Each structure stands twice: as C-alpha cells, then as structure tokens.
mmCIF file of the C-alpha atoms, coordinates in Angstrom:
data_MODEL
# 
_entry.id   MODEL 
# 
loop_
_atom_site.group_PDB 
_atom_site.id 
_atom_site.type_symbol 
_atom_site.label_atom_id 
_atom_site.label_alt_id 
_atom_site.label_comp_id 
_atom_site.label_asym_id 
_atom_site.label_entity_id 
_atom_site.label_seq_id 
_atom_site.pdbx_PDB_ins_code 
_atom_site.Cartn_x 
_atom_site.Cartn_y 
_atom_site.Cartn_z 
_atom_site.occupancy 
_atom_site.B_iso_or_equiv 
_atom_site.pdbx_formal_charge 
_atom_site.auth_seq_id 
_atom_site.auth_comp_id 
_atom_site.auth_asym_id 
_atom_site.auth_atom_id 
_atom_site.pdbx_PDB_model_num 
ATOM 1   C CA . MET A 1 1   ? 168.713 42.881 79.530  1.00 0.00 ? 1   MET A CA 1 
ATOM 2   C CA . ILE A 1 2   ? 165.553 45.313 77.880  1.00 0.00 ? 2   ILE A CA 1 
ATOM 3   C CA . PRO A 1 3   ? 168.143 47.680 76.346  1.00 0.00 ? 3   PRO A CA 1 
ATOM 4   C CA . SER A 1 4   ? 167.872 51.088 76.320  1.00 0.00 ? 4   SER A CA 1 
ATOM 5   C CA . GLY A 1 5   ? 165.427 51.878 73.688  1.00 0.00 ? 5   GLY A CA 1 
ATOM 6   C CA . ALA A 1 6   ? 163.586 48.419 73.028  1.00 0.00 ? 6   ALA A CA 1 
ATOM 7   C CA . LEU A 1 7   ? 160.660 47.292 74.726  1.00 0.00 ? 7   LEU A CA 1 
ATOM 8   C CA . GLY A 1 8   ? 159.875 44.399 76.419  1.00 0.00 ? 8   GLY A CA 1 
ATOM 9   C CA . TYR A 1 9   ? 157.290 41.790 76.516  1.00 0.00 ? 9   TYR A CA 1 
ATOM 10  C CA . LEU A 1 10  ? 157.032 40.102 79.211  1.00 0.00 ? 10  LEU A CA 1 
ATOM 11  C CA . ASP A 1 11  ? 155.785 36.311 79.799  1.00 0.00 ? 11  ASP A CA 1 
ATOM 12  C CA . SER A 1 12  ? 154.286 35.509 83.163  1.00 0.00 ? 12  SER A CA 1 
ATOM 13  C CA . SER A 1 13  ? 157.182 33.196 83.682  1.00 0.00 ? 13  SER A CA 1 
ATOM 14  C CA . VAL A 1 14  ? 159.999 36.150 84.045  1.00 0.00 ? 14  VAL A CA 1 
ATOM 15  C CA . ILE A 1 15  ? 157.363 38.018 86.548  1.00 0.00 ? 15  ILE A CA 1 
ATOM 16  C CA . ALA A 1 16  ? 157.477 35.499 88.672  1.00 0.00 ? 16  ALA A CA 1 
ATOM 17  C CA . ARG A 1 17  ? 160.749 34.833 88.593  1.00 0.00 ? 17  ARG A CA 1 
ATOM 18  C CA . ALA A 1 18  ? 160.891 38.554 89.477  1.00 0.00 ? 18  ALA A CA 1 
ATOM 19  C CA . VAL A 1 19  ? 158.783 38.511 92.434  1.00 0.00 ? 19  VAL A CA 1 
ATOM 20  C CA . LEU A 1 20  ? 159.485 35.264 93.653  1.00 0.00 ? 20  LEU A CA 1 
ATOM 21  C CA . ALA A 1 21  ? 162.702 35.199 95.827  1.00 0.00 ? 21  ALA A CA 1 
ATOM 22  C CA . ASP A 1 22  ? 163.382 31.638 95.866  1.00 0.00 ? 22  ASP A CA 1 
ATOM 23  C CA . GLU A 1 23  ? 163.334 31.507 91.687  1.00 0.00 ? 23  GLU A CA 1 
ATOM 24  C CA . SER A 1 24  ? 166.255 30.992 90.018  1.00 0.00 ? 24  SER A CA 1 
ATOM 25  C CA . HIS A 1 25  ? 168.210 33.875 88.707  1.00 0.00 ? 25  HIS A CA 1 
ATOM 26  C CA . HIS A 1 26  ? 165.464 36.064 90.884  1.00 0.00 ? 26  HIS A CA 1 
ATOM 27  C CA . ASP A 1 27  ? 167.872 39.189 92.379  1.00 0.00 ? 27  ASP A CA 1 
ATOM 28  C CA . SER A 1 28  ? 168.933 39.863 88.394  1.00 0.00 ? 28  SER A CA 1 
ATOM 29  C CA . THR A 1 29  ? 165.657 39.198 86.711  1.00 0.00 ? 29  THR A CA 1 
ATOM 30  C CA . ARG A 1 30  ? 164.480 41.973 89.229  1.00 0.00 ? 30  ARG A CA 1 
ATOM 31  C CA . ASP A 1 31  ? 167.360 44.258 89.222  1.00 0.00 ? 31  ASP A CA 1 
ATOM 32  C CA . ALA A 1 32  ? 166.338 44.126 85.110  1.00 0.00 ? 32  ALA A CA 1 
ATOM 33  C CA . LEU A 1 33  ? 163.174 44.798 85.079  1.00 0.00 ? 33  LEU A CA 1 
ATOM 34  C CA . LEU A 1 34  ? 163.091 47.464 87.144  1.00 0.00 ? 34  LEU A CA 1 
ATOM 35  C CA . ALA A 1 35  ? 166.225 49.096 84.975  1.00 0.00 ? 35  ALA A CA 1 
ATOM 36  C CA . ALA A 1 36  ? 163.618 48.659 82.062  1.00 0.00 ? 36  ALA A CA 1 
ATOM 37  C CA . ARG A 1 37  ? 161.124 50.107 84.050  1.00 0.00 ? 37  ARG A CA 1 
ATOM 38  C CA . ASP A 1 38  ? 157.741 51.498 82.069  1.00 0.00 ? 38  ASP A CA 1 
ATOM 39  C CA . ARG A 1 39  ? 159.621 49.314 78.627  1.00 0.00 ? 39  ARG A CA 1 
ATOM 40  C CA . LEU A 1 40  ? 157.925 46.704 79.541  1.00 0.00 ? 40  LEU A CA 1 
ATOM 41  C CA . ILE A 1 41  ? 154.343 44.861 78.310  1.00 0.00 ? 41  ILE A CA 1 
ATOM 42  C CA . THR A 1 42  ? 152.534 41.919 78.809  1.00 0.00 ? 42  THR A CA 1 
ATOM 43  C CA . TRP A 1 43  ? 148.974 40.661 78.057  1.00 0.00 ? 43  TRP A CA 1 
ATOM 44  C CA . CYS A 1 44  ? 146.497 41.647 80.756  1.00 0.00 ? 44  CYS A CA 1 
ATOM 45  C CA . GLY A 1 45  ? 146.299 37.565 81.428  1.00 0.00 ? 45  GLY A CA 1 
ATOM 46  C CA . ALA A 1 46  ? 149.817 37.239 83.071  1.00 0.00 ? 46  ALA A CA 1 
ATOM 47  C CA . ARG A 1 47  ? 148.018 38.762 86.027  1.00 0.00 ? 47  ARG A CA 1 
ATOM 48  C CA . VAL A 1 48  ? 146.224 35.721 86.005  1.00 0.00 ? 48  VAL A CA 1 
ATOM 49  C CA . GLU A 1 49  ? 148.238 33.488 85.952  1.00 0.00 ? 49  GLU A CA 1 
ATOM 50  C CA . LEU A 1 50  ? 150.769 35.335 87.769  1.00 0.00 ? 50  LEU A CA 1 
ATOM 51  C CA . ALA A 1 51  ? 147.998 34.645 91.141  1.00 0.00 ? 51  ALA A CA 1 
ATOM 52  C CA . SER A 1 52  ? 147.552 31.623 90.153  1.00 0.00 ? 52  SER A CA 1 
ATOM 53  C CA . ALA A 1 53  ? 151.682 31.222 90.428  1.00 0.00 ? 53  ALA A CA 1 
ATOM 54  C CA . LEU A 1 54  ? 151.856 33.034 93.368  1.00 0.00 ? 54  LEU A CA 1 
ATOM 55  C CA . ARG A 1 55  ? 148.670 31.138 94.977  1.00 0.00 ? 55  ARG A CA 1 
ATOM 56  C CA . ALA A 1 56  ? 150.258 27.879 94.497  1.00 0.00 ? 56  ALA A CA 1 
ATOM 57  C CA . ALA A 1 57  ? 154.116 29.631 95.317  1.00 0.00 ? 57  ALA A CA 1 
ATOM 58  C CA . GLY A 1 58  ? 151.607 30.745 99.387  1.00 0.00 ? 58  GLY A CA 1 
ATOM 59  C CA . ALA A 1 59  ? 150.346 26.409 98.820  1.00 0.00 ? 59  ALA A CA 1 
ATOM 60  C CA . GLN A 1 60  ? 153.615 25.216 99.482  1.00 0.00 ? 60  GLN A CA 1 
ATOM 61  C CA . GLY A 1 61  ? 155.140 27.481 101.530 1.00 0.00 ? 61  GLY A CA 1 
ATOM 62  C CA . ARG A 1 62  ? 156.693 29.791 100.260 1.00 0.00 ? 62  ARG A CA 1 
ATOM 63  C CA . VAL A 1 63  ? 156.481 33.199 101.348 1.00 0.00 ? 63  VAL A CA 1 
ATOM 64  C CA . VAL A 1 64  ? 154.368 35.035 99.629  1.00 0.00 ? 64  VAL A CA 1 
ATOM 65  C CA . ASP A 1 65  ? 152.097 37.910 100.058 1.00 0.00 ? 65  ASP A CA 1 
ATOM 66  C CA . PRO A 1 66  ? 149.837 38.870 95.803  1.00 0.00 ? 66  PRO A CA 1 
ATOM 67  C CA . ASP A 1 67  ? 148.399 41.707 96.945  1.00 0.00 ? 67  ASP A CA 1 
ATOM 68  C CA . ASP A 1 68  ? 152.275 43.182 97.541  1.00 0.00 ? 68  ASP A CA 1 
ATOM 69  C CA . ALA A 1 69  ? 153.641 41.096 94.627  1.00 0.00 ? 69  ALA A CA 1 
ATOM 70  C CA . ALA A 1 70  ? 151.128 42.258 92.265  1.00 0.00 ? 70  ALA A CA 1 
ATOM 71  C CA . ASP A 1 71  ? 151.224 45.903 93.206  1.00 0.00 ? 71  ASP A CA 1 
ATOM 72  C CA . TRP A 1 72  ? 155.443 45.810 92.709  1.00 0.00 ? 72  TRP A CA 1 
ATOM 73  C CA . ALA A 1 73  ? 154.588 44.425 89.027  1.00 0.00 ? 73  ALA A CA 1 
ATOM 74  C CA . PHE A 1 74  ? 151.805 46.348 87.877  1.00 0.00 ? 74  PHE A CA 1 
ATOM 75  C CA . ALA A 1 75  ? 152.014 49.665 90.373  1.00 0.00 ? 75  ALA A CA 1 
ATOM 76  C CA . SER A 1 76  ? 155.451 50.508 91.561  1.00 0.00 ? 76  SER A CA 1 
ATOM 77  C CA . GLY A 1 77  ? 158.500 48.570 90.461  1.00 0.00 ? 77  GLY A CA 1 
ATOM 78  C CA . PRO A 1 78  ? 158.550 48.318 87.016  1.00 0.00 ? 78  PRO A CA 1 
ATOM 79  C CA . ARG A 1 79  ? 155.349 49.077 85.819  1.00 0.00 ? 79  ARG A CA 1 
ATOM 80  C CA . VAL A 1 80  ? 154.399 46.406 83.619  1.00 0.00 ? 80  VAL A CA 1 
ATOM 81  C CA . MET A 1 81  ? 151.479 47.894 81.319  1.00 0.00 ? 81  MET A CA 1 
ATOM 82  C CA . LEU A 1 82  ? 148.543 45.633 80.363  1.00 0.00 ? 82  LEU A CA 1 
ATOM 83  C CA . LEU A 1 83  ? 148.082 45.082 77.196  1.00 0.00 ? 83  LEU A CA 1 
ATOM 84  C CA . PRO A 1 84  ? 144.447 44.170 76.489  1.00 0.00 ? 84  PRO A CA 1 
ATOM 85  C CA . GLY A 1 85  ? 144.236 40.961 74.237  1.00 0.00 ? 85  GLY A CA 1 
ATOM 86  C CA . ALA A 1 86  ? 141.409 41.825 72.020  1.00 0.00 ? 86  ALA A CA 1 
ATOM 87  C CA . PRO A 1 87  ? 139.720 38.709 71.764  1.00 0.00 ? 87  PRO A CA 1 
ATOM 88  C CA . ASP A 1 88  ? 139.788 39.637 67.565  1.00 0.00 ? 88  ASP A CA 1 
ATOM 89  C CA . ALA A 1 89  ? 142.980 40.867 67.330  1.00 0.00 ? 89  ALA A CA 1 
ATOM 90  C CA . ILE A 1 90  ? 144.874 37.818 69.243  1.00 0.00 ? 90  ILE A CA 1 
ATOM 91  C CA . VAL A 1 91  ? 142.452 34.170 68.947  1.00 0.00 ? 91  VAL A CA 1 
ATOM 92  C CA . PRO A 1 92  ? 143.029 33.897 64.944  1.00 0.00 ? 92  PRO A CA 1 
ATOM 93  C CA . VAL A 1 93  ? 146.863 34.500 65.698  1.00 0.00 ? 93  VAL A CA 1 
ATOM 94  C CA . ALA A 1 94  ? 147.017 32.148 68.882  1.00 0.00 ? 94  ALA A CA 1 
ATOM 95  C CA . THR A 1 95  ? 144.867 29.584 67.562  1.00 0.00 ? 95  THR A CA 1 
ATOM 96  C CA . ALA A 1 96  ? 147.414 28.965 64.716  1.00 0.00 ? 96  ALA A CA 1 
ATOM 97  C CA . ILE A 1 97  ? 150.350 29.193 66.060  1.00 0.00 ? 97  ILE A CA 1 
ATOM 98  C CA . ALA A 1 98  ? 148.816 26.446 68.417  1.00 0.00 ? 98  ALA A CA 1 
ATOM 99  C CA . THR A 1 99  ? 147.691 24.843 64.871  1.00 0.00 ? 99  THR A CA 1 
ATOM 100 C CA . ARG A 1 100 ? 152.111 25.044 64.222  1.00 0.00 ? 100 ARG A CA 1 
ATOM 101 C CA . ARG A 1 101 ? 153.978 25.312 67.374  1.00 0.00 ? 101 ARG A CA 1 
ATOM 102 C CA . PRO A 1 102 ? 154.409 22.263 70.759  1.00 0.00 ? 102 PRO A CA 1 
ATOM 103 C CA . VAL A 1 103 ? 152.983 25.295 72.765  1.00 0.00 ? 103 VAL A CA 1 
ATOM 104 C CA . ARG A 1 104 ? 150.573 25.662 76.021  1.00 0.00 ? 104 ARG A CA 1 
ATOM 105 C CA . ALA A 1 105 ? 147.329 27.600 75.177  1.00 0.00 ? 105 ALA A CA 1 
ATOM 106 C CA . LEU A 1 106 ? 148.488 30.957 77.319  1.00 0.00 ? 106 LEU A CA 1 
ATOM 107 C CA . ASP A 1 107 ? 151.768 30.797 75.329  1.00 0.00 ? 107 ASP A CA 1 
ATOM 108 C CA . ALA A 1 108 ? 150.188 30.748 72.308  1.00 0.00 ? 108 ALA A CA 1 
ATOM 109 C CA . LEU A 1 109 ? 147.897 33.484 73.503  1.00 0.00 ? 109 LEU A CA 1 
ATOM 110 C CA . HIS A 1 110 ? 151.340 35.707 74.762  1.00 0.00 ? 110 HIS A CA 1 
ATOM 111 C CA . ILE A 1 111 ? 153.452 34.946 71.663  1.00 0.00 ? 111 ILE A CA 1 
ATOM 112 C CA . ALA A 1 112 ? 150.585 36.837 69.296  1.00 0.00 ? 112 ALA A CA 1 
ATOM 113 C CA . THR A 1 113 ? 149.819 39.117 71.934  1.00 0.00 ? 113 THR A CA 1 
ATOM 114 C CA . ALA A 1 114 ? 153.752 39.947 71.197  1.00 0.00 ? 114 ALA A CA 1 
ATOM 115 C CA . LEU A 1 115 ? 152.876 39.844 67.622  1.00 0.00 ? 115 LEU A CA 1 
ATOM 116 C CA . THR A 1 116 ? 149.851 42.288 67.615  1.00 0.00 ? 116 THR A CA 1 
ATOM 117 C CA . GLU A 1 117 ? 149.231 44.787 69.928  1.00 0.00 ? 117 GLU A CA 1 
ATOM 118 C CA . GLY A 1 118 ? 152.278 44.199 71.228  1.00 0.00 ? 118 GLY A CA 1 
ATOM 119 C CA . ALA A 1 119 ? 154.102 44.941 67.956  1.00 0.00 ? 119 ALA A CA 1 
ATOM 120 C CA . VAL A 1 120 ? 151.756 48.016 67.779  1.00 0.00 ? 120 VAL A CA 1 
ATOM 121 C CA . VAL A 1 121 ? 153.023 49.711 71.124  1.00 0.00 ? 121 VAL A CA 1 
ATOM 122 C CA . ALA A 1 122 ? 156.384 48.891 69.793  1.00 0.00 ? 122 ALA A CA 1 
ATOM 123 C CA . GLY A 1 123 ? 156.102 50.875 67.073  1.00 0.00 ? 123 GLY A CA 1 
ATOM 124 C CA . ASP A 1 124 ? 159.386 51.505 65.591  1.00 0.00 ? 124 ASP A CA 1 
ATOM 125 C CA . ALA A 1 125 ? 161.095 50.229 68.513  1.00 0.00 ? 125 ALA A CA 1 
ATOM 126 C CA . ARG A 1 126 ? 162.560 47.112 68.572  1.00 0.00 ? 126 ARG A CA 1 
ATOM 127 C CA . LEU A 1 127 ? 160.128 44.117 70.649  1.00 0.00 ? 127 LEU A CA 1 
ATOM 128 C CA . ILE A 1 128 ? 162.001 41.555 72.733  1.00 0.00 ? 128 ILE A CA 1 
ATOM 129 C CA . PHE A 1 129 ? 160.408 39.008 73.594  1.00 0.00 ? 129 PHE A CA 1 
ATOM 130 C CA . VAL A 1 130 ? 161.132 37.681 77.610  1.00 0.00 ? 130 VAL A CA 1 
ATOM 131 C CA . THR A 1 131 ? 160.434 34.471 78.705  1.00 0.00 ? 131 THR A CA 1 
ATOM 132 C CA . GLY A 1 132 ? 161.317 31.867 80.916  1.00 0.00 ? 132 GLY A CA 1 
ATOM 133 C CA . ASP A 1 133 ? 160.129 29.040 79.126  1.00 0.00 ? 133 ASP A CA 1 
ATOM 134 C CA . ASN A 1 134 ? 162.491 27.609 76.419  1.00 0.00 ? 134 ASN A CA 1 
ATOM 135 C CA . ARG A 1 135 ? 159.647 25.646 74.395  1.00 0.00 ? 135 ARG A CA 1 
ATOM 136 C CA . GLN A 1 136 ? 157.659 29.310 74.515  1.00 0.00 ? 136 GLN A CA 1 
ATOM 137 C CA . ALA A 1 137 ? 160.949 30.942 73.922  1.00 0.00 ? 137 ALA A CA 1 
ATOM 138 C CA . ASP A 1 138 ? 161.524 28.579 70.443  1.00 0.00 ? 138 ASP A CA 1 
ATOM 139 C CA . ALA A 1 139 ? 158.083 29.172 69.303  1.00 0.00 ? 139 ALA A CA 1 
ATOM 140 C CA . ALA A 1 140 ? 158.223 32.826 69.780  1.00 0.00 ? 140 ALA A CA 1 
ATOM 141 C CA . ARG A 1 141 ? 161.661 32.936 67.604  1.00 0.00 ? 141 ARG A CA 1 
ATOM 142 C CA . ALA A 1 142 ? 159.924 30.602 65.103  1.00 0.00 ? 142 ALA A CA 1 
ATOM 143 C CA . GLU A 1 143 ? 156.912 33.407 65.249  1.00 0.00 ? 143 GLU A CA 1 
ATOM 144 C CA . GLY A 1 144 ? 159.390 36.115 63.843  1.00 0.00 ? 144 GLY A CA 1 
ATOM 145 C CA . LEU A 1 145 ? 160.165 37.404 67.451  1.00 0.00 ? 145 LEU A CA 1 
ATOM 146 C CA . GLU A 1 146 ? 163.505 38.646 69.325  1.00 0.00 ? 146 GLU A CA 1 
ATOM 147 C CA . VAL A 1 147 ? 163.587 36.366 71.789  1.00 0.00 ? 147 VAL A CA 1 
ATOM 148 C CA . LEU A 1 148 ? 165.396 36.477 75.871  1.00 0.00 ? 148 LEU A CA 1 
ATOM 149 C CA . VAL A 1 149 ? 165.691 33.807 78.266  1.00 0.00 ? 149 VAL A CA 1 
ATOM 150 C CA . PRO A 1 150 ? 167.404 34.970 80.676  1.00 0.00 ? 150 PRO A CA 1 
ATOM 151 C CA . ALA A 1 151 ? 169.815 33.268 82.767  1.00 0.00 ? 151 ALA A CA 1 
# 
C-alpha cells in the first residue's frame, strides 16, 4: 500500500478498518500498515475519531477492546505518529478547503494537516494520503495530494 521510501498520511477511516476485524479489506489494510511501520502519520484528532468509532462498534455488538486497538495503532503495531495539528497552521487551510470542497469538517482538518505538517515531516519523501472515504479522497486530490484508497 505505502511504497518503500514514502510516508503515508492516514485518515482515521483506514486506521479503524485495520483495527476492526469485521471491516471490509481488514486483513489487507492491517498487513499494509504493519509493512509501513514507522512511515505512517496522522492528525492527533484521529485518536478521538478512533475512540468514537470503537465505542460505536462496541454498541453495535462488535467485539472491540478500545485500549488494545489504540495501543496497536499507535504503540505496538504500525506505530502511527501523531501530528499536533497546530490551529494557526491547519485551521485556515481547513477552512479554505471546506469552503471549496464538499467535505466534512474533520475530513478538511485531515487534508489540511497533511498539506501543512505532513508535508514538513515528509520533507523530500513522497507523501501519500490514505483514506477509505471517496469524497475525502476526491477533495484531497483536488488539493494536490497523492491519494490512495485501499481496496
């Protein structure tokens, strides 16, 4: 999924897909994230989004241990690095994206973080925006990001 030498910016939908065993493409997504270990980044708000998704999954009777899932994503598994999402840097960019594109607020914040802080962390490396949301993927492409929607 993430080529060698590239850095992957993950939307929370991809992290949830890797954590929740009954999600479509779970195994391939989980394996791809493990293969890209230490070359994955996301906005710190993804932890909140993941916690919410796991609570909802648990309420639906899906088997979820939120603590183990978060530990796997951010500590023991692929070790996704959290970007702080400095408001002065990302809010103006996210606002402009939300004005131009039909995206939800959190999706705009992810795209803005990839464009600002993600680009800084990537440096000269290839940065790939990874999402399971087609509308967000379209907006990220329109904003100039290379996008991957795992299948």
